[in-house]
N, CA and C of each residue as an Amber inpcrd file, in Angstrom:
protein
   699
  -7.4740000   6.5110000   4.1630000  -6.4730000   6.9460000   3.2010000
  -6.1870000   5.8010000   2.2330000  -6.2550000   6.0400000   0.9440000
  -5.9750000   5.0160000  -0.0440000  -4.5200000   5.0990000  -0.4710000
  -4.0560000   4.0970000  -1.2380000  -2.6460000   4.0340000  -1.6040000
  -2.2160000   5.2370000  -2.4130000  -3.1020000   5.8690000  -3.1540000
  -2.6910000   6.9680000  -4.0230000  -2.2720000   8.2080000  -3.2330000
  -2.7110000   8.3210000  -1.9880000  -2.3850000   9.5140000  -1.2050000
  -1.2180000   9.2990000  -0.2560000  -0.5020000   8.1740000  -0.3810000
   0.5440000   7.8550000   0.5750000   1.9130000   8.4000000   0.2050000
   2.1260000   8.7400000  -1.0400000   3.4810000   8.9900000  -1.5020000
   4.2010000  10.0520000  -0.6840000   3.5040000  11.0690000  -0.2480000
   4.1520000  12.1540000   0.4800000   4.4850000  11.7890000   1.9130000
   3.9910000  10.6530000   2.3930000   4.0980000  10.3570000   3.8090000
   5.0860000   9.2470000   4.1440000   5.7090000   8.6020000   3.1470000
   6.4510000   7.3830000   3.4160000   7.9730000   7.4790000   3.4040000
   8.6150000   8.5530000   2.9650000  10.0550000   8.5030000   2.7420000
  10.8890000   8.0640000   3.9320000  10.4840000   8.3950000   5.1710000
  11.3020000   8.0440000   6.3160000  10.8040000   6.8050000   7.0320000
  10.0020000   6.0180000   6.3820000   9.3800000   4.8600000   7.0010000
  10.3800000   3.9040000   7.5910000  11.3700000   3.4630000   6.8020000
  12.2270000   2.3850000   7.2470000  13.1350000   2.8150000   8.3920000
  13.4200000   4.1100000   8.5100000  14.2030000   4.5880000   9.6380000
  13.4450000   4.4550000  10.9440000  12.1320000   4.3640000  10.8860000
  11.3320000   4.2870000  12.0950000  11.2090000   2.8710000  12.6230000
  11.4220000   1.8860000  11.7740000  11.2480000   0.5110000  12.1930000
  12.4730000   0.0370000  12.9530000  12.2580000  -0.7950000  13.9650000
  13.3420000  -1.3140000  14.7780000  14.0170000  -2.4440000  14.0150000
  15.3240000  -2.3890000  13.8570000  16.0390000  -3.3970000  13.0860000
  16.3460000  -4.5950000  13.9740000  16.1000000  -5.7760000  13.4770000
  16.3270000  -6.9980000  14.2300000  17.7250000  -7.5250000  13.9610000
  18.5900000  -7.6750000  14.9820000  19.9160000  -8.2360000  14.7640000
  19.8320000  -9.6630000  14.2450000  20.8000000 -10.0400000  13.4260000
  20.7770000 -11.3710000  12.8190000  20.8790000 -12.4760000  13.8560000
  21.4790000 -12.1950000  15.0120000  21.6720000 -13.2270000  16.0200000
  20.4400000 -13.4580000  16.8800000  19.4110000 -12.6770000  16.7190000
  18.2260000 -12.8120000  17.5660000  17.4970000 -14.1170000  17.2770000
  16.7920000 -14.6240000  18.2920000  15.9960000 -15.8260000  18.1070000
  14.8590000 -15.5350000  17.1390000  14.3900000 -16.5720000  16.4580000
  13.2550000 -16.4190000  15.5700000  12.1630000 -17.3790000  15.9890000
  10.9670000 -17.1820000  15.4500000   9.8700000 -18.0980000  15.7390000
  10.2040000 -19.4710000  15.1720000   9.9810000 -20.5500000  15.9310000
  10.2970000 -21.8950000  15.4330000   9.3170000 -22.3380000  14.3600000
   9.7070000 -23.2970000  13.5180000   8.8130000 -23.7560000  12.4530000
   7.5870000 -24.4590000  13.0030000   6.4570000 -24.2340000  12.3540000
   5.2250000 -24.9330000  12.7020000   5.3070000 -26.3520000  12.1330000
   4.9530000 -27.3780000  12.9180000   4.9780000 -28.7450000  12.3830000
   4.1150000 -28.8580000  11.1280000   4.5790000 -29.5930000  10.1170000
   3.8130000 -29.7040000   8.8650000   2.3730000 -30.1440000   9.0690000
   2.1370000 -31.0300000  10.0290000   0.7780000 -31.5290000  10.2560000
  -0.1630000 -30.4480000  10.7580000   0.3940000 -29.3410000  11.2740000
  -0.4370000 -28.2690000  11.8290000  -0.7650000 -27.1770000  10.8140000
  -0.1570000 -27.2050000   9.6420000  -0.3450000 -26.1230000   8.6790000
  -1.7930000 -25.9750000   8.2290000  -2.5080000 -27.0690000   8.0900000
  -3.8750000 -26.9980000   7.5650000  -4.7970000 -26.1820000   8.4590000
  -4.4790000 -26.0970000   9.7510000  -5.3090000 -25.3290000  10.6790000
  -5.1080000 -23.8250000  10.5210000  -4.0920000 -23.4250000   9.7480000
  -3.7340000 -22.0070000   9.6560000  -3.7370000 -21.5050000   8.2190000
  -4.6190000 -22.0430000   7.3820000  -4.6710000 -21.6270000   5.9840000
  -5.0880000 -20.1730000   5.8050000  -5.7180000 -19.5660000   6.8040000
  -6.1110000 -18.1580000   6.6830000  -4.9170000 -17.2190000   6.7550000
  -3.7820000 -17.7140000   7.2220000  -2.5650000 -16.9070000   7.2840000
  -1.7360000 -17.2000000   6.0390000  -1.2550000 -16.1550000   5.4000000
  -0.5210000 -16.3520000   4.1560000   0.5460000 -15.3010000   3.9460000
   1.1420000 -15.3600000   2.7810000   2.1690000 -14.4030000   2.3930000
   1.5600000 -13.2770000   1.5710000   1.9490000 -12.0570000   1.9020000
   1.6430000 -10.8900000   1.0770000   2.8940000 -10.6270000   0.2500000
   2.8500000 -11.0040000  -1.0160000   4.0140000 -10.8860000  -1.8960000
   3.9450000  -9.5940000  -2.7040000   5.0970000  -8.9570000  -2.8470000
   5.2260000  -7.7400000  -3.6440000   6.1840000  -8.0050000  -4.7880000
   5.7830000  -7.6700000  -5.9900000   6.6610000  -7.8620000  -7.1470000
   6.8760000  -6.5140000  -7.8320000   7.9860000  -6.4260000  -8.5050000
   8.3020000  -5.2120000  -9.2370000   9.6030000  -5.3920000  -9.9900000
  10.0260000  -4.3560000 -10.7040000  11.2570000  -4.4370000 -11.4830000
  12.4390000  -4.7080000 -10.5620000  13.0960000  -5.8420000 -10.7640000
  14.3050000  -6.2100000 -10.0240000  14.0740000  -6.2330000  -8.5200000
  12.8800000  -6.5940000  -8.0950000  12.5720000  -6.5610000  -6.6600000
  11.4420000  -7.5210000  -6.3310000  11.5930000  -8.1970000  -5.1900000
  10.4950000  -8.9680000  -4.6250000  10.4950000  -8.7430000  -3.1200000
   9.3150000  -8.6470000  -2.5400000   9.2020000  -8.4610000  -1.1060000
   8.1640000  -9.3980000  -0.5290000   8.1960000  -9.5390000   0.7920000
   7.2790000 -10.4520000   1.4540000   6.9290000  -9.9330000   2.8340000
   5.6550000 -10.0050000   3.1730000   5.1620000  -9.8200000   4.5280000
   4.1980000 -10.9690000   4.8190000   3.6930000 -10.9960000   6.0320000
   2.6380000 -11.9380000   6.3870000   1.3090000 -11.1960000   6.4130000
   0.2240000 -11.9250000   6.2870000  -1.1070000 -11.3330000   6.3310000
  -2.1330000 -12.3640000   6.7470000  -3.3060000 -11.8890000   7.1550000
  -4.3540000 -12.7670000   7.6670000  -5.6690000 -12.4900000   6.9700000
  -6.2810000 -13.5290000   6.4480000  -7.6150000 -13.4240000   5.8610000
  -8.6300000 -13.2730000   6.9950000  -9.3180000 -12.1170000   7.0500000
 -10.2970000 -11.8800000   8.1160000 -11.7230000 -11.7820000   7.5690000
 -11.8670000 -11.8930000   6.2710000 -13.1400000 -12.0250000   5.5570000
 -12.7770000 -12.6940000   4.2410000 -13.7360000 -13.2550000   3.5080000
 -13.3630000 -13.9730000   2.2830000 -12.5250000 -13.1770000   1.2960000
 -12.6700000 -11.8430000   1.2990000 -11.9050000 -11.0200000   0.3560000
 -11.1030000  -9.9180000   1.0310000 -10.8320000 -10.0330000   2.3390000
 -10.1030000  -8.9940000   3.0670000  -8.9190000  -9.5950000   3.8160000
  -7.7590000  -8.9640000   3.6690000  -6.5340000  -9.4220000   4.3150000
  -5.9930000  -8.3040000   5.1930000  -5.6900000  -8.6430000   6.4330000
  -5.1130000  -7.7090000   7.3930000  -3.5980000  -7.8510000   7.3720000
  -2.8870000  -6.7170000   7.2540000  -1.4330000  -6.7270000   7.2750000
  -0.9510000  -5.3940000   7.8500000   0.3500000  -5.1250000   7.7510000
   0.9090000  -3.8730000   8.2690000   0.9620000  -2.8140000   7.1730000
   0.8010000  -1.5500000   7.5600000   0.8490000  -0.4610000   6.5780000
   2.2030000  -0.3900000   5.8920000   3.2940000  -0.6420000   6.6330000
   4.6110000  -0.5230000   5.9990000   4.8740000  -1.6310000   4.9850000
   4.0040000  -2.6500000   4.9430000   4.1420000  -3.7130000   3.9420000
   3.6930000  -3.2690000   2.5560000   2.9990000  -2.1510000   2.4620000
   2.5690000  -1.6440000   1.1580000   3.3730000  -0.4050000   0.7650000
   4.6020000  -0.2950000   1.2980000   5.5270000   0.7690000   0.9230000
   6.6660000   0.1760000   0.1140000   7.0510000   0.8420000  -0.9670000
   8.1450000   0.3790000  -1.7990000   9.4950000   0.7460000  -1.2130000
  10.5970000   0.3170000  -1.8520000  11.9380000   0.5560000  -1.3130000
  12.3160000   2.0250000  -1.2550000  11.7000000   2.8650000  -2.0760000
  11.9570000   4.3010000  -2.0380000  10.9520000   5.0260000  -1.1510000
  10.0990000   4.2790000  -0.4590000   9.0920000   4.8920000   0.3800000
   7.8020000   5.1930000  -0.3360000   7.7260000   4.8850000  -1.6380000
   6.5070000   5.1470000  -2.3930000   5.5320000   3.9900000  -2.2220000
   4.2270000   4.2480000  -2.3340000   3.2430000   3.1810000  -2.1540000
   3.3070000   2.1690000  -3.2870000   3.0520000   0.9360000  -2.9460000
   3.0180000  -0.1390000  -3.9330000   1.6550000  -0.1320000  -4.6220000
   1.6420000  -0.1840000  -5.9400000   0.3780000  -0.2710000  -6.6720000
  -0.3000000  -1.5980000  -6.3560000  -1.6250000  -1.6090000  -6.1890000
  -2.3170000  -2.8450000  -5.8210000  -2.0200000  -4.0110000  -6.7510000
  -1.8570000  -3.7460000  -8.0460000  -1.6270000  -4.8460000  -8.9870000
  -0.2770000  -5.5270000  -8.7880000   0.5890000  -4.9540000  -7.9670000
   1.8680000  -5.5930000  -7.6560000   1.8030000  -6.4240000  -6.3790000
   0.6440000  -6.4720000  -5.7470000   0.4720000  -7.2300000  -4.5070000
  -0.3180000  -8.5010000  -4.7710000   0.0670000  -9.5610000  -4.0900000
  -0.5770000 -10.8650000  -4.2770000  -0.6170000 -11.5620000  -2.9210000
  -1.7720000 -12.0970000  -2.5590000  -1.9070000 -12.8270000  -1.2950000
  -2.0250000 -14.3130000  -1.5870000  -1.1780000 -15.1070000  -0.9120000
  -1.1840000 -16.5620000  -1.0650000  -1.5010000 -17.1720000   0.2960000
  -2.6990000 -17.7110000   0.4330000  -3.1560000 -18.2660000   1.7110000
  -2.6000000 -19.6710000   1.9080000  -2.0970000 -19.9350000   3.1280000
  -1.6450000 -21.2710000   3.4750000  -0.4280000 -21.7520000   2.7170000
   0.4360000 -20.8340000   2.2950000   1.6320000 -21.2120000   1.5370000
   2.5080000 -22.1690000   2.3400000   2.8990000 -23.2920000   1.7210000
   3.7420000 -24.2740000   2.4020000   4.5350000 -25.0670000   1.3650000
   5.7800000 -24.6820000   1.1800000   6.6860000 -25.4230000   0.3310000
   6.2470000 -25.5700000  -1.1110000   5.5980000 -24.5670000  -1.6690000
   5.1400000 -24.6330000  -3.0430000   3.6690000 -24.9480000  -3.1920000
   3.0300000 -25.3810000  -2.1180000   1.5890000 -25.6300000  -2.1220000
   0.8690000 -24.4900000  -1.4130000  -0.4110000 -24.3220000  -1.7000000
  -1.1770000 -23.2530000  -1.0700000  -2.6460000 -23.6340000  -1.0330000
  -3.3880000 -22.9520000  -0.1600000  -4.8220000 -23.2130000  -0.0340000
  -5.6240000 -22.4450000  -1.0750000  -5.2430000 -21.1970000  -1.3310000
  -5.8990000 -20.3580000  -2.3310000  -5.0550000 -19.1010000  -2.4980000
  -5.3690000 -18.3040000  -3.5080000  -4.5850000 -17.0920000  -3.7340000
  -5.4090000 -16.0950000  -4.5400000  -4.9780000 -14.8410000  -4.4980000
  -5.6390000 -13.8020000  -5.2860000  -4.7330000 -12.5930000  -5.4030000
  -4.8750000 -11.8830000  -6.5110000  -4.2810000 -10.5630000  -6.6180000
  -5.0590000  -9.5970000  -5.7260000  -4.4690000  -8.4330000  -5.4730000
  -5.0930000  -7.4100000  -4.6360000  -5.7380000  -6.3660000  -5.5380000
  -7.0090000  -6.0930000  -5.3080000  -7.7310000  -5.1020000  -6.1110000
  -7.4890000  -3.6820000  -5.6130000  -7.4090000  -3.5070000  -4.2990000
  -7.2020000  -2.1900000  -3.7000000  -6.7920000  -2.3880000  -2.2530000
  -6.3790000  -1.3020000  -1.6160000  -6.0970000  -1.3970000  -0.1820000
  -6.2810000  -0.0420000   0.4790000  -6.4240000  -0.0890000   1.7910000
  -6.5000000   1.1040000   2.6310000  -5.5010000   0.9610000   3.7610000
  -4.9160000   2.0660000   4.1780000  -4.1300000   2.0700000   5.4000000
  -4.9150000   2.8230000   6.4700000  -4.5830000   2.5470000   7.7050000
  -5.2510000   3.2190000   8.8210000  -5.1140000   4.7300000   8.6580000
  -6.1780000   5.4980000   8.8710000  -6.0990000   6.9530000   8.6750000
  -5.1030000   7.6430000   9.5940000  -4.7050000   6.9990000  10.6840000
  -3.7130000   7.5920000  11.5720000  -2.2870000   7.2040000  11.2520000
  -2.0750000   6.3340000  10.2640000  -0.7370000   5.7970000  10.0220000
   0.2580000   6.8670000   9.5810000  -0.1710000   7.7960000   8.7320000
   0.7460000   8.8000000   8.1940000   0.2050000  10.2120000   8.3690000
  -0.5250000  10.4220000   9.4380000  -1.1390000  11.7310000   9.6850000
  -0.0880000  12.8170000   9.8580000   1.0770000  12.4690000  10.4270000
   2.1430000  13.4520000  10.6530000   3.2420000  13.3430000   9.5960000
   2.9400000  12.6920000   8.4630000   3.8480000  12.5800000   7.3220000
   5.0040000  11.6130000   7.5530000   5.0390000  10.9350000   8.6810000
   5.9300000   9.8030000   8.9100000   5.0860000   8.7140000   9.5540000
   5.5720000   7.4930000   9.4960000   4.7840000   6.3940000  10.0250000
   4.5640000   6.5400000  11.5160000   3.3130000   6.5160000  11.9350000
   2.9630000   6.3940000  13.3470000   2.7630000   4.9100000  13.6000000
   3.7390000   4.2930000  14.2640000   3.7250000   2.8460000  14.4340000
   2.4920000   2.3690000  15.1910000   1.8550000   3.2650000  15.9450000
   0.6520000   2.8850000  16.6820000  -0.5200000   2.5810000  15.7560000
  -0.4110000   2.9630000  14.4810000  -1.4780000   2.7100000  13.5070000
  -0.9250000   2.0020000  12.2640000   0.0800000   1.1740000  12.4450000
   0.7390000   0.4870000  11.3330000  -0.1140000  -0.6960000  10.8590000
  -1.2380000  -0.3750000  10.2310000  -2.2270000  -1.3760000   9.8250000
  -2.7100000  -1.0530000   8.4150000  -2.8810000  -2.0840000   7.6010000
  -3.4760000  -1.9340000   6.2750000  -4.4630000  -3.0650000   6.0390000
  -5.4700000  -2.7810000   5.2290000  -6.4960000  -3.7630000   4.8870000
  -6.5250000  -3.8990000   3.3650000  -6.2230000  -5.1010000   2.8780000
  -6.1930000  -5.3810000   1.4490000  -7.5230000  -5.9690000   1.0070000
  -8.0760000  -5.4530000  -0.0810000  -9.2670000  -6.0420000  -0.6930000
  -8.8190000  -6.8910000  -1.8750000  -9.1330000  -8.1700000  -1.8340000
  -8.6980000  -9.0950000  -2.8680000  -9.5580000  -8.9760000  -4.1200000
  -9.0050000  -9.4230000  -5.2330000  -9.7370000  -9.3760000  -6.4980000
 -10.8980000 -10.3610000  -6.5220000 -10.8570000 -11.3680000  -5.6580000
 -11.9540000 -12.3380000  -5.5690000 -11.9620000 -12.9390000  -4.1730000
 -13.1150000 -13.4190000  -3.7020000 -13.1720000 -14.0990000  -2.4060000
 -12.4170000 -15.4280000  -2.4730000 -11.7810000 -15.7890000  -1.3730000
 -11.0450000 -17.0460000  -1.3100000 -11.8890000 -18.1560000  -0.7010000
 -11.5640000 -19.3770000  -1.0850000 -12.2470000 -20.5560000  -0.5560000
 -11.5080000 -21.0540000   0.6820000 -11.2930000 -20.1550000   1.6210000
 -10.5660000 -20.4500000   2.8580000 -11.3430000 -19.8320000   4.0100000
 -11.6110000 -20.5760000   5.0800000 -12.2950000 -19.9750000   6.2290000
 -11.4300000 -18.8840000   6.8560000 -11.9360000 -17.6600000   6.9800000
 -11.1380000 -16.5910000   7.5840000 -11.0730000 -16.7260000   9.0980000
 -10.0820000 -16.0640000   9.6720000 -10.0280000 -15.9140000  11.1170000
 -10.8620000 -14.6980000  11.5090000 -11.3780000 -14.7070000  12.7210000
 -12.2110000 -13.6050000  13.1900000 -11.4430000 -12.7400000  14.1780000
 -11.9390000 -11.5280000  14.3790000 -11.3150000 -10.6040000  15.3190000
 -11.7300000 -10.9380000  16.7350000 -10.7990000 -10.7210000  17.6730000
 -11.0660000 -10.9890000  19.0700000 -11.3690000  -9.7260000  19.8420000
 -11.5600000  -9.9120000  21.1410000 -11.8880000  -8.8010000  22.0320000
 -10.6240000  -8.3320000  22.7550000 -10.7400000  -8.0540000  24.0410000
  -9.6230000  -7.5110000  24.8100000  -8.4570000  -8.4950000  24.8410000
  -7.2270000  -8.0270000  24.5460000  -6.0750000  -8.9240000  24.5440000
  -5.6270000  -9.3060000  25.9470000  -5.3320000 -10.5860000  26.1370000
  -4.8010000 -11.0930000  27.3980000  -3.9330000 -12.3010000  27.0920000
  -2.7720000 -12.4380000  27.7520000  -1.8850000 -13.5620000  27.4630000
  -2.5080000 -14.8860000  27.9140000  -1.9920000 -16.0050000  27.3460000
  -0.8830000 -16.0900000  26.3950000  -1.2970000 -15.6820000  24.9870000
  -0.3100000 -15.1180000  24.2590000  -0.5170000 -14.7080000  22.8820000
   0.1650000 -15.6900000  21.9350000  -0.3370000 -15.7610000  20.7150000
   0.3060000 -16.5500000  19.6620000   0.7470000 -15.6290000  18.5350000
   1.8990000 -15.9250000  17.9630000   2.3950000 -15.2540000  16.7640000
   2.5960000 -16.3190000  15.6950000   1.9990000 -16.1200000  14.5290000
   2.0920000 -17.0790000  13.4280000   2.3670000 -16.3000000  12.1460000
   3.3720000 -16.7180000  11.3770000   3.6600000 -16.0250000  10.1290000
   4.8780000 -16.5800000   9.4310000   5.2920000 -15.8840000   8.3820000
   6.4410000 -16.2760000   7.5680000   7.5890000 -15.3070000   7.8330000
   8.8290000 -15.7880000   7.7480000   9.9510000 -14.8580000   7.8740000
  11.0720000 -15.2360000   6.9180000  12.1020000 -14.3820000   6.8870000
  13.1350000 -14.4980000   5.8600000  13.9710000 -15.7640000   5.9550000
  14.0830000 -16.3570000   7.1330000  14.8700000 -17.5800000   7.2590000
  14.1100000 -18.8160000   6.8040000  12.7790000 -18.7720000   6.9030000
  11.9340000 -19.8820000   6.4510000  10.7390000 -19.3080000   5.6880000
  10.9630000 -18.7560000   4.5050000   9.8790000 -18.0720000   3.7950000
   8.8230000 -18.9980000   3.2140000   9.0900000 -20.3040000   3.1880000
   8.1660000 -21.2290000   2.5340000   7.3660000 -22.0930000   3.4970000
   7.4110000 -21.7530000   4.7770000   6.5770000 -22.4590000   5.7450000
   6.2960000 -21.5370000   6.9170000   5.2140000 -21.8080000   7.6120000
   4.8470000 -20.9920000   8.7660000   5.7750000 -21.2610000   9.9450000
   6.0080000 -20.2210000  10.7100000   6.6900000 -20.3220000  11.9940000
   5.7490000 -19.7590000  13.0490000   5.8630000 -20.2370000  14.2830000
   4.8610000 -19.8460000  15.2830000   5.3740000 -20.0380000  16.7040000
   4.8170000 -19.2450000  17.6060000   4.9140000 -19.4480000  19.0540000
   3.5200000 -19.2510000  19.6190000   3.1660000 -20.0680000  20.6100000
   1.8370000 -20.0060000  21.2120000   1.8960000 -19.6990000  22.7070000
   3.0530000 -19.2550000  23.1840000   3.2420000 -19.0420000  24.6160000
   3.8190000 -17.6680000  24.9260000   3.5530000 -16.6980000  24.0750000
   4.1120000 -15.3650000  24.2800000   3.3760000 -14.6380000  25.4010000
   4.1310000 -13.9380000  26.2070000   3.5370000 -13.0580000  27.2060000
   3.7360000 -11.6160000  26.7490000   3.0470000 -10.7060000  27.4110000
   3.1710000  -9.3100000  27.0460000   2.0530000  -8.4830000  27.6370000
   2.0890000  -7.1950000  27.3370000   1.0970000  -6.2740000  27.8820000
   1.0580000  -5.0210000  27.0250000   0.0490000  -4.1870000  27.2650000
  -0.0490000  -2.9100000  26.5570000   1.1070000  -2.0070000  26.9590000
   1.6920000  -1.3500000  25.9760000   2.7220000  -0.3420000  26.1850000
   2.2370000   0.9040000  25.4550000   1.5520000   1.7870000  26.1890000
   0.8220000   2.8980000  25.5900000  -0.2120000   2.3230000  24.6180000
  -0.1530000   2.6810000  23.3430000  -1.1690000   2.1990000  22.4060000
  -0.7830000   0.8810000  21.7470000   0.4150000   0.3550000  22.0490000
   0.9050000  -0.8520000  21.4000000   0.8650000  -2.0470000  22.3400000
   1.0470000  -3.2300000  21.7650000   1.2890000  -4.4450000  22.5340000
   2.7720000  -4.7650000  22.4480000   3.4140000  -4.9510000  23.5950000
   4.8170000  -5.3690000  23.6180000   4.8570000  -6.8240000  24.0600000
   5.3840000  -7.6920000  23.2060000   5.3990000  -9.1280000  23.4530000
   6.8300000  -9.6130000  23.6440000   6.9910000 -10.7050000  24.4000000
   8.3350000 -11.2080000  24.6870000   8.8510000 -12.1730000  23.6300000
   8.1600000 -12.3140000  22.5080000   8.5900000 -13.1870000  21.4120000
   9.1540000 -12.3290000  20.2810000  10.4690000 -12.3650000  20.0400000
  11.0150000 -11.5970000  18.9250000  10.6330000 -12.2170000  17.5950000
  10.5810000 -11.4000000  16.5640000  10.2300000 -11.8560000  15.2200000
  11.2940000 -11.3830000  14.2350000  11.1250000 -11.7570000  12.9650000
  12.1070000 -11.4250000  11.9420000  11.4330000 -10.7160000  10.7670000
  12.2420000 -10.1340000   9.8560000  11.6560000  -9.5890000   8.6330000
  10.8100000 -10.6400000   7.9180000   9.6480000 -10.2250000   7.4710000
   8.6850000 -11.1460000   6.8830000   7.5260000 -11.4190000   7.8140000
   7.8000000 -11.4170000   9.1380000   6.7200000 -11.5670000  10.1130000
   5.8330000 -10.3320000  10.1800000   6.3370000  -9.1870000   9.7040000
   5.5270000  -7.9680000   9.7100000   4.1810000  -8.2060000   9.0390000
   3.1290000  -7.7030000   9.6530000   1.7890000  -7.8650000   9.1090000
   1.0850000  -9.1150000   9.5730000   1.8250000 -10.0290000  10.1970000
   1.2170000 -11.2590000  10.6970000   0.3490000 -11.0070000  11.9130000
  -0.4860000 -11.9710000  12.2680000  -1.4300000 -11.7580000  13.3590000
  -0.8390000 -12.0160000  14.7380000  -1.3540000 -11.2840000  15.7080000
  -1.2440000 -11.6490000  17.1180000  -2.5950000 -12.2400000  17.4960000
  -2.5720000 -13.4160000  18.1150000  -3.8160000 -14.1380000  18.3750000
  -3.9590000 -14.4760000  19.8470000  -5.2100000 -14.5870000  20.2880000
  -5.5280000 -15.1130000  21.6140000  -6.6060000 -16.1780000  21.4430000
  -6.6620000 -17.0660000  22.4060000  -7.6580000 -18.1310000  22.3540000
  -8.9000000 -17.6850000  23.1130000 -10.0340000 -17.6900000  22.4270000
 -11.3060000 -17.2950000  23.0280000 -12.3360000 -18.3820000  22.7440000
 -12.8120000 -19.0190000  23.7920000 -13.8340000 -20.0470000  23.6250000
 -13.4010000 -21.2040000  22.7610000 -12.1220000 -21.5450000  22.8090000
 -11.6120000 -22.6590000  22.0290000 -11.1090000 -22.2980000  20.6520000
 -11.3290000 -21.0560000  20.2040000 -10.8820000 -20.6290000  18.8780000
  -9.8140000 -19.5440000  18.9990000  -8.8740000 -19.5490000  18.0620000
  -7.8780000 -18.4870000  17.9980000  -8.4540000 -17.2960000  17.2430000
  -8.3300000 -16.1060000  17.8410000  -8.8740000 -14.8930000  17.2390000
  -7.7850000 -13.8280000  17.1300000  -7.9070000 -12.9850000  16.1310000
  -6.9060000 -11.9610000  15.8410000  -7.1580000 -10.7330000  16.7040000
  -6.1350000 -10.3190000  17.4580000  -6.2820000  -9.1210000  18.2970000
  -5.2110000  -8.0710000  17.9920000  -4.3250000  -8.3520000  17.0350000
  -3.2950000  -7.3790000  16.7100000  -2.5280000  -7.7560000  15.4580000
  -1.6400000  -6.8350000  15.0350000  -0.8280000  -6.9940000  13.8300000
   0.6310000  -6.7290000  14.1920000   1.5360000  -7.6380000  13.8280000
   2.9620000  -7.4640000  14.0960000   3.4930000  -6.2810000  13.2910000
   4.2470000  -5.4060000  13.9720000   4.7620000  -4.2110000  13.3110000
   6.2790000  -4.1340000  13.3290000   6.9190000  -4.3250000  14.4810000
   8.3610000  -4.1030000  14.5900000   8.9260000  -4.9630000  15.7100000
  10.2510000  -4.9790000  15.8060000  10.9000000  -5.8600000  16.7730000
  12.2920000  -5.3630000  17.1190000  12.8170000  -5.8760000  18.2360000
  14.2480000  -5.7940000  18.5100000  14.6940000  -7.1890000  18.9340000
  15.8410000  -7.3300000  19.5630000  16.3750000  -8.6580000  19.8450000
  15.5680000  -9.4230000  20.8810000  14.8170000  -8.7390000  21.7320000
  14.1180000  -9.4160000  22.8140000  12.6020000  -9.3770000  22.7140000
  12.0540000  -8.3760000  22.0940000  10.6040000  -8.1950000  22.1030000
  10.0920000  -7.8440000  20.7100000   8.7900000  -7.9170000  20.5640000
   8.1500000  -7.4470000  19.3360000   7.0450000  -6.4740000  19.7020000
   6.7110000  -5.6020000  18.7710000   5.6530000  -4.6220000  18.9570000
   4.5280000  -4.9180000  17.9790000   3.3070000  -4.8480000  18.4620000
   2.1370000  -5.1210000  17.6350000   1.0980000  -4.0360000  17.8360000
   0.3110000  -3.8140000  16.7940000  -0.7630000  -2.8180000  16.8260000
  -2.0670000  -3.5340000  17.1590000  -2.7190000  -3.1810000  18.2620000
  -3.9910000  -3.8370000  18.5840000  -5.0850000  -3.5000000  17.5670000
  -5.9790000  -4.4310000  17.3480000  -7.1660000  -4.1900000  16.5250000
  -7.9680000  -3.0480000  17.1410000  -8.4190000  -2.0940000  16.3250000
  -9.2000000  -0.9830000  16.8610000 -10.5120000  -0.8340000  16.1020000
 -11.2510000   0.2240000  16.4220000 -12.5860000   0.3970000  15.8490000
 -12.5520000   0.7420000  14.3630000 -11.4410000   1.3310000  13.8770000
 -11.3520000   1.5710000  12.4330000 -11.4590000   0.2630000  11.6660000
 -10.6980000  -0.7250000  12.1220000 -10.7240000  -2.0130000  11.4290000
 -12.0830000  -2.6890000  11.5610000 -12.6540000  -2.6540000  12.7440000
 -13.9740000  -3.2740000  12.9230000 -15.0120000  -2.5880000  12.0330000
 -14.8880000  -1.2710000  11.8870000 -15.8290000  -0.5500000  11.0290000
 -15.6710000  -0.9400000   9.5660000 -14.4400000  -1.2230000   9.1350000
 -14.2280000  -1.6250000   7.7500000 -14.8620000  -2.9790000   7.4610000
 -14.9690000  -3.8160000   8.4840000 -15.6060000  -5.1230000   8.3000000
 -17.1180000  -5.0110000   8.2360000 -17.6590000  -3.9100000   8.7140000
 -19.1000000  -3.6430000   8.6190000 -19.2510000  -2.3440000   7.8430000
 -18.9310000  -2.3690000   6.5790000 -18.8250000  -1.1790000   5.7360000
 -19.9510000  -0.1870000   6.0010000 -19.5430000   1.0640000   6.1840000
 -20.5210000   2.1060000   6.4290000 -20.6290000   2.4960000   7.8900000
 -20.0240000   1.7000000   8.7900000 -20.0710000   2.0630000  10.2010000
 -19.2070000   3.2930000  10.4410000 -19.5990000   4.1810000  11.3510000
 -18.8070000   5.3810000  11.6020000 -17.5130000   5.0530000  12.3210000
 -16.4820000   5.8400000  12.0650000 -15.2090000   5.7010000  12.7660000
 -14.8100000   7.0640000  13.2940000 -14.5000000   7.1300000  14.5860000
 -14.0280000   8.3610000  15.2090000 -12.6510000   8.1070000  15.7840000
 -11.5830000   8.7420000  15.2500000 -10.2240000   8.4980000  15.7600000
 -10.1260000   8.8390000  17.2400000
C-alpha cells in the first residue's frame, strides 16, 4: 500500500496508540563517544504548515529507512506527502552523518487492512531520494534477549538515547519489552547482538509506563529488500 491509498484508513490512528505518562522513565542518553557507532539510526522529520514532527528510523540499505507506519500519518490522520519527510542519519546536536529527502514510501499491507491501524503491522519503509554515505544496519533472525533500543525522543531530540539490557518476549504477534520509551522513539529499531554485530529485529510502535511494544521484522520487509520476491501475508 502506498501513501496515496492511506487517507481512508488513518482517522482513528492516535486513539489506538498507548499514551506514555510524563512521569515514566525514558531511555538514558547515549554517551557522545558512542554516537559514531550508530550513524545508521536517525531522525525522520516531518514538516508542514505550522507543524513539525519527529520519529526515529533506521537505515537498512543505502536508500531505505525502516520506521513505523504511524510516523507517516499527519495530525488529522491523513498521510504525509513524501516531500514533507526528511531523514537525518546520525543526528547529534546539530551535526549529522548524512541526510536525504524521501522520494516515496510504503506501509505494511496489513497495517490498515481493517481501516484502522493494526499495531501488529505498524511498519513503513521509506525510499530516500539518494543513497547515503552511511553503512546501514542489517536485519537479524529470531529475536532473543537481551534487546537494545536506540533512538530519539521528545526530552532529548538532539541526541540518541539507548538501553542495551532490555528483556522481553513475544506477545502474540508483537514483542513486549521491559524498557519504556517516549514520543519520538516510535519507528526506532529493536536490536539483538548476532556474531558480534547489532542487527535489527523489530520496530518500536507503542508504550505504556512500564513496557514498550515492537513489531518484529517479517517476510514483507525482507521481500522489499530483495525487490520482486513474493510476499504471502
